[in-house]
C-alpha positions as CSV (number, residue, x, y, z in Angstrom):
1,M,-71.8,8.6,-60.6
2,R,-69.2,6.4,-61.6
3,F,-65.4,7.2,-60.5
4,D,-64.5,7.3,-64.6
5,D,-67.3,9.5,-65.4
6,I,-66.2,12.4,-62.7
7,P,-64.7,14.9,-65.3
8,L,-61.6,16.6,-64.0
9,D,-60.6,20.5,-64.9
10,T,-63.9,21.4,-66.5
11,P,-65.6,24.0,-64.5
12,V,-69.3,23.7,-63.5
13,P,-71.4,26.5,-63.0
14,I,-73.5,26.7,-60.3
15,G,-74.8,29.9,-60.0
16,S,-75.0,33.5,-58.9
17,H,-75.7,35.7,-55.6
18,T,-76.3,39.3,-55.7
19,F,-75.0,41.2,-52.6
20,T,-77.2,43.4,-51.2
21,E,-76.8,46.2,-48.5
22,E,-79.4,44.4,-46.3
23,A,-78.2,41.2,-46.6
24,I,-74.5,42.3,-46.0
25,L,-75.4,43.9,-43.0
26,A,-77.2,41.5,-41.5
27,F,-74.7,38.7,-42.0
28,A,-71.8,41.0,-40.5
29,R,-73.8,41.9,-37.6
30,L,-74.3,38.1,-37.0
31,Y,-70.9,36.5,-37.9
32,D,-68.6,39.4,-38.6
33,P,-68.9,43.1,-36.9
34,Q,-66.4,44.8,-38.3
35,P,-66.9,48.7,-39.2
36,F,-66.4,48.1,-43.0
37,H,-69.1,45.0,-43.0
38,T,-71.9,46.9,-40.7
39,D,-71.2,50.8,-40.7
40,P,-71.6,52.1,-44.1
41,E,-70.1,55.3,-42.7
42,A,-67.5,53.7,-41.3
43,A,-67.1,51.4,-44.3
44,A,-66.8,54.8,-46.7
45,S,-63.5,56.0,-44.8
46,S,-61.7,52.6,-44.4
47,H,-59.4,51.3,-46.9
48,F,-62.0,49.5,-48.8
49,G,-63.7,52.8,-49.4
50,G,-67.1,51.6,-49.2
51,L,-69.5,48.6,-47.1
52,C,-68.4,45.1,-48.4
53,A,-69.4,41.5,-47.7
54,S,-67.4,39.6,-45.0
55,G,-65.6,36.9,-46.9
56,W,-67.7,34.4,-44.8
57,H,-70.6,35.5,-46.8
58,T,-69.2,34.9,-49.9
59,A,-68.4,31.7,-49.0
60,A,-71.9,31.1,-47.4
61,A,-73.1,31.9,-50.8
62,W,-71.2,29.6,-52.5
63,M,-72.4,26.6,-50.2
64,R,-76.1,27.7,-50.7
65,L,-75.5,27.8,-54.6
66,T,-73.7,24.1,-54.2
67,V,-76.1,22.7,-52.0
68,D,-78.7,23.7,-54.0
69,Q,-76.7,22.4,-57.4
70,A,-76.7,19.2,-55.7
71,K,-79.9,18.7,-54.7
72,R,-80.5,19.1,-58.6
73,D,-77.9,16.5,-59.3
74,A,-77.3,13.7,-56.4
75,S,-74.2,13.0,-58.3
76,L,-72.5,15.9,-57.2
77,A,-73.4,15.8,-53.0
78,G,-70.9,15.0,-51.4
79,I,-69.0,15.3,-47.6
80,S,-66.4,17.7,-47.1
81,P,-64.1,16.9,-44.3
82,G,-62.1,20.7,-44.3
83,I,-60.7,23.2,-46.3
84,D,-56.9,23.3,-47.8
85,E,-57.3,27.3,-48.9
86,I,-59.7,29.9,-48.8
87,L,-58.9,33.2,-50.6
88,W,-60.7,36.7,-50.6
89,K,-59.4,37.8,-53.9
90,R,-61.2,41.4,-54.2
91,P,-63.9,42.8,-52.0
92,V,-67.3,42.3,-52.6
93,F,-69.5,45.4,-52.4
94,V,-72.9,46.1,-52.6
95,G,-74.5,45.3,-55.6
96,D,-72.4,43.2,-56.8
97,T,-73.2,39.7,-58.3
98,V,-70.7,36.8,-58.0
99,T,-70.9,33.8,-60.4
100,Y,-69.3,30.4,-59.0
101,T,-68.2,27.7,-60.7
102,N,-67.0,24.1,-59.0
103,T,-63.9,22.6,-60.7
104,V,-63.0,18.9,-59.6
105,R,-59.0,19.0,-59.9
106,A,-58.1,15.8,-58.4
107,K,-60.0,12.4,-57.8
108,R,-59.0,9.1,-56.3
109,R,-60.7,6.3,-54.9
110,L,-60.6,5.5,-51.2
111,G,-59.6,2.1,-50.6
112,S,-60.8,2.6,-46.6
113,R,-64.6,3.1,-47.8
114,P,-65.8,1.1,-50.8
115,G,-68.0,3.4,-53.1
116,W,-66.4,6.3,-52.4
117,A,-64.1,8.6,-54.1
118,M,-62.0,11.7,-52.6
119,I,-62.1,14.9,-54.9
120,T,-60.3,17.9,-54.7
121,N,-62.8,20.9,-55.7
122,E,-62.0,24.1,-56.2
123,A,-64.4,26.9,-56.5
124,V,-64.2,30.3,-57.6
125,G,-66.4,33.5,-57.8
126,T,-66.0,36.1,-60.7
127,N,-67.9,39.5,-60.1
128,Q,-69.8,41.2,-63.0
129,N,-66.9,42.9,-64.0
130,G,-65.1,39.7,-64.5
131,D,-62.7,39.8,-61.3
132,E,-62.2,37.0,-59.5
133,V,-63.3,37.6,-55.8
134,Y,-63.3,34.4,-54.4
135,R,-61.2,30.9,-54.7
136,M,-61.5,28.0,-52.4
137,R,-60.0,24.3,-52.3
138,G,-60.6,21.4,-50.2
139,P,-61.3,17.9,-50.5
140,V,-64.9,16.5,-51.0
141,M,-65.9,12.7,-50.3
142,V,-68.4,11.7,-53.2
143,P,-70.3,8.3,-53.4
144,I,-69.3,6.5,-56.5
145,D,-70.8,3.3,-58.6
146,D,-68.2,0.8,-59.8
């Protein structure tokens, strides 16, 4: 992709993911075994009031959709040196469908690496009710053509 063609402040839809009870339980048992993620009864009496997905699960779903989108459009592939901010704004419950977007908020050429740019990506996940449940911001190195 040409550097000048990288759009700023334009959300790019990357897909949706529905969180099933089975997937929530399986993910949480492996990676985030807190009772409100692994035990429906304990979750019902927790401050969440029901079984909900780990925030890391919502981030992993975003990552999968991002990689799938990059496979369809190689110009969107990049390398991330980290995350600046990640927010889990609302719980994601069994049956919720989260739709994700990626938005480039800033871009700059890398003087130390010709043919590469650093973008700041903002990812947002919104549930079926229009509530924002996930937000992440971080740098991504992307190849560019000049």
